[in-house]
N, C-alpha and C positions, 0 to 999 in steps of 0.2 A: 504494500500500500504506500503510495506516494504521500509526501507531506501535505499537499493540497487536499487529497482525498481524506486523509486523517483529520485535517482541520475542519473540513465540511461535515464529517460525521460527528465530530465533537460538538460543533455548533448545532446541528440538528438534534442531537441527544439532549442538549440544553433547552432548545425551543420547544421540543415535543416531549419534554420530561413529564411523565404521567403523574408524578407525586402530588403537585399542586391540585390537579383535578381530582385525584383520589381523596385528598383531604376535604375538598369542597363537597364532594358527593357524600362523604361520611357524615358531614354536618347537616345534611338536609333532613327535614322532617316533612314527610309527605302523608297527607290524609288518605284514608281508605275510601274508595268510591264504590257506592252501591250500583250494581248493574241490574237492570230489569230483565225479566225473562225474555228470551229471544236473542237474536244476534244483530249487533250493530258493528259496522266496520267503518274505518276512516281512511281517507286519502290526504296526505300532506302536500300542500303546495308551498314550496320553500323559496323565499327570495334569496337570490345569490348575492351575498355581501362578504367582503373579506374580513374575517375576524382576526383580532390582534392577540388573542390568547385562547388556549384550549377551553378555559372556563366560559368565555364569551360564546364560543361555538356550542358547548354543551347546553348553556342556558337558552340559546336560540332553539335548539332541538327540543329542549324540555318544555318550552312554552307550547309547542305544538302538540306534544304528547299529553300534556296536562289538559289542554282544551279537549282533546279526544276523550280522555278519561272522564272529564266533567260531563261530556255528552253521552257517556255510557258505552263507548266503543271497547270491544275486546281485542281488536286487531287494528293496527295502523301501519300504513305503508309510506316509506320515504322514497325520494326520487333517485334517478341515476346520477352519477358523478357527485354524490353528496360530500365527497372529500374536498371539492374545489374551494369552499369557504376557508378551509384550514390553511390554504396557501397564503392567507393574509399574515401568517406568522413569519413569512419570509420578507426581509427588508428589500424594498425596491421592486416588489412584485407588480405594483400598479403600473410602473414604467415598463416593465417587461411585457405585461399584458397589452400595453398600448403600442407595441412595435408595429411598424408599417411593413406591408408586403410580406411575401413568403420566399424563403431561401431554399435552395436545393437540399441543404443539410438540416432543415428544420425537423424533419422526422427523426433523424438520428439524435439530435439534441433533446427532443422531447422524450424519446425512449430512455436516454441516459438519465434525464431528470426524474422520470417516473420510477425507474429502477432504484435510484438513490433515495427518493422520498418515500417510496411505497411502504417499507417496514415501519416508519415513524407514523405515517398517516393511518396505517392499519391498526396500530396500537391504540391511538386515540379514538378511532372509529369504534373498535370493539368495546373499549371502556365506556364510551358514551352510550351506545345503543343497548348493550347488555345491562348496564345500570338502569337505564330508563325503563326497559322491559321489567326488571325486577322491582324497581321503586313503584311503578304504576300497575304492576301485576297484569301486564298486557302482552300480547304477541306483537312483536315489532319487527317488521321487515325493514331493515335499516337503510335501504337503498343500496346502490352499487358504488364500488370504488375500483380504480385501476391500480393494481398492485402486482408485484412479481410473485411468481410461484414456480419453484423448480427451474429458475432461470428464464422463464417466459413471462410476458405481461398478459394478464387477463382482466377483463371488466367483470367483477363478481359481486353479486348481491348476497346478503346473509339474513337469515331469519332467527330471531331470538325468542325464547319462551318466557312466560311470566316469572320463572325462577332465575332469569338472566342467562341461562345456558343456551349455547348455540344448538339450534335444531338442525340446520342444514344450509347449504349454499347453492347458488346457481350461476354458472359462467354464461356470459353473453354468447349467443350462438351465431349471430350475424354481425360482422363489423362494418362500420361506416368507412367511406374512403379516407377520412381523417385518421381513424384508428388504424387502418391498413398502412398508412404512411409511416407510423412509428412501430409497426410490427406487432400489433395486438393479435394474440392467439385466441381463437374462439373455442368454446366448449363443444363437446360431442354428445352430450346427453341432456335431455329435459327431465328434470326431477319433479315429482309430485309428493308432497308431504301430508301425512294424515294428522290433522289436528282434531281435538275433541268435537269440534262443531262442523268441520268441513275438510275436504281435501284441497290443498292449495298448491299452485305452481306460481313461480315468479320469474319468467323470462324477462329480458332487459331490452327496453326501448325498440331498437331496430327489429327485434325479433317479432314484433307485432305487425310488421309490414307484410309478413308472409302467413297465409292462412294455415299452412301446415303446422306451424307452432301450436296454435290453439287446438287444431284437430288432434294432434298427438297428445296434448295435455288432457283433453276430454277423454280420449280413448284410454288414457292411463288412470282415469278416475277423477280428474280435477273438477271441483265444483266452482272454485274461484281461481281466476287467473289474474295476477297482479302484474301491471306493466309500469315500472319506474322509467320516466323519460327525462331527457335533457335536450330539448330540440333547439338548436342554435339557428333560429330563423325568425322572420317576421311572422306574427300569428295570422293564420288563414284558416277559416272554418273548414273549407273543402280539403285543404291539404291535411288538416288534422284528422279528417275522416279516413285516411289511409291506414290508421292504426287500430286502436282497441275497439271502437264502436262496431265496424263491420265484422270483426273477428268474433265478437260476442254473439252477434246475430247468426253467424254461420255455425258456430260451435255449441250454442245453447249452454253457456256458462255465465256466471256473474263475472264482471270485470271491474278491477280497481286500478285507476291510473293516478300515480303520484307524479308531480312535475316540479322540476327546477326552473325558476323564472328569474328575470331581472337582468340588468345590464351592468357589467363591470368592464370599463375600457372597451375593447373591440368585441368582447363576448356579450352576446345578447340572446338570452333564453326566453322562450315563451311556451305557454301551454296551460291548459285548464285541468286541474285535478278533478276527478269525478268517479262516480260509481255507476255501473251500467248493467243492464239485464236484457234478456230477450224481450222483444216488443210486447208480447202478451203478458209479461210479468211486471210491466211498468204502468203507473197510473194513467199517464197520457198516451200510452201506446207509442212512445217515441224512442224507447230503448234507453232512456236516461232516468236513473233512479234519483240522482242528485249530482250537480256539477257546480264548480266554482263560478261565480258571476263574472269574474274578470281574469284575463290571462297574465296579470301581473300582481305582485304582492303576496305576502304570507296568507295562507288560508288553510282551514281544515274542513274537509267535506265529510260529514258523518251521516250515515243512513242505515236503516234496518233492512236486512235481506232475509229471505226465507229459503233455506236450503232444502227443506222438505218439499216445498212447492216446486222448486226447480227440478228436483229429481223426478217428481210425479209428472211434470211437464215433459221431461225428456222421455219418460217411459211411453207417453201417449203420442209423442211426436212422430208422425208418419215419415217425415223427411229424413230423420235420423235412421229410420229402419230401411230406407231405400238405398242400399249399398250393394254395388256389384263387386264383391270381393275377388272373383276370378279375374275380372278385368284389371283391377288394381295390381294383383300379383303378376299379371302378364306384362304390364307396361311401366309401372312406377319404378321398378328397380333399374330400368334403363334411363329414366329421366333425371335421377339424382346422382 
C-alpha cells in the first residue's frame, strides 16, 4: 500500500468512524407504536442532500421511519443509491459533483472511488438501517448501495427484520449505461423472501423496465415487489410508466416504489414514491393505491394492502391461467 492510499484510508476511517453514531443510537428513547390489524406498508421518498456527519444522515432516515411507524406501517422501503447523501462527509464533494463534461477515464475513476469508499459506506448503511428496523420494530428494506464484493462492484439492496438482523439481499440484475461505464457487475438470481405477512422481492430500479423480472418474482411466490429507484432525469409521467405500474398490472402483485429525489450540483433525481395494485384491487380502478403528490421533497407514502384479497384475485384470474408452457420451453431458452 502506497503512502497516499494509506492516508486516504486513515482519513476515511476517521470520517466514517461508527462510534459516534453508535453512541447517538444508544441514547435514543423510542416509543412503542401500536399497529392495527391488517397490513400497512410504506414507501420512502428521500430528498438527496449531502450530509456532513453520519448522525445527520441517520436522523434524516429516522424521520422517515418514524413517520411510517406513526402511521402504522410494518414495512418501509428506501430508494436506490441511498448511500449518495453520505458522500457529503467528503470535503470538496460539491465541487467534484459540479464538474463539467465527461472524460474518457471517468468510468475508471468512478470505479476506483466506489471500490475505496464502499466498505466505509456499507458500515454506516448497515448500522443505520439495522438500528432503525430494531428501534421501530419494523421490516426495513434499506434501499441499495454500490459497494464491492469479492473484488467486483454490485448495486445491492438489503432487507432488515424488526430485530435488526439482516434477512437477505438482492443484487441489481440490469445495469444502466452509466453503471456499465464503471464496470458494475449484475446479479444472476431474483430472490423472494417469506415474511410473516407476505412474500417479498426487491429488484432494483432498472430491473422494473423488463416484464420478466416481475413475472419471475410472481412465479417464485412474491406477493409484493419493491422497486427502489434513483432516476436521474426530468420527471415525465409517461416515461415513469415504463417501470412499476405496468409490471404490477401484468404480474398481479402489489408494488412499492421508493424514490431518491432532488438536485445536488449536476445530479438531478426525480420520481414519485407510491404503492400500486392490480386495477381491480384499487378504489378508483387506476392501479394506484397511494402515491406521493409531488416528484420532489421528502415524503412517506403509507397505505393498507390486502394480501388475502390479492391471492384470491390471482386464483380467479383467467389471464394468469392462460399459459402455453410448451411454447415457452421451445423458444424462451433461445431468446435469452
